[in-house]
N, C-alpha and C positions, 0 to 999 in steps of 0.2 A: 831527372837526376843517376846522381851517378852507377858506375857498371864498375861494382869491386867485385874484381876477379879471384884472388888472393890477398889470405888475411893471415899474415906470421907473428907469431905473441912472444916472447920473450920476459917470463914468469919472474916478477920480483919476491912478491908479497915479503915487502916491509911495513908493518904500518897501514896506512892506506895507499900505499902505493902498491898497486899491481904487479906493474910492469911497462913493459915498452911493447911497440906493435907498430909493423911496419904495412901498407899495404898497396896493393896495385890495380891502378884504373885502367879498364879498355887493357887489359894486357900488354899496356906503351908505356903507363907512366906510375911512380911508387913514391913513397910519401916514409919516411923513413925514421924513427925516431917519435913516435906518435908515445905520451907519455896516460897510460891506463889508471883511475882514482877512483875509491871510493870513499865517494860523502857521505854527510851526513841526510842530504837526498840523495841521495843514489848513485850511482858512478858516473862523472866522469873526464874529459879528455884535453890535451893539455898535448896543443903540437908539436911541432920544433920550434929550436930559436933558431937566429940566425948565429953563429958561432962569432961570427967579427962586432956583434953586437951585445957582449958578453955581461956588461954594468949596467945594461937595460933589456927587459923581455920585448924582446920584438921577435915574430914568431916571421919563420923563411918563409912557411908556407901553411892556410888557413881557409875556410869554406867560408864563402860569401855570406851565402844563405844557411839560415837555420836547418833546413831540413835537411841540407849537404851533411851538414856537423850530426843531427840526431841521425843519420845513417850510416856514417861513420864510427860514432860511440854502436849503437847497434849491431854492426858488422863484427867489431871490435872484441864485443862484448861476447858476444853469441860462440868467439872462437876459441875466450879466454875461460868460458864454463863449461865448453867442447873439451879445451885439454886437460880441466881440472878434473872431469868424470873417468880421464885414461888413466 
């Protein structure tokens, strides 16, 4: 599994859109611009888009395994909840 060493949150709270997140993996790789949403079935994330392909929704980075996506979502949600409590 991923070693997510840091999570940063920028809270927005605009309807279902909760904010942006960036994660650092193994202290050497950052994924910035992950979007966190609150949907009917719970929270979910959208990975950052490729800025060169704005007319089509193509992610610039994304997890291949569903377990990795769930781990990223869990890490971001936990950090988001911690910051709400502060």
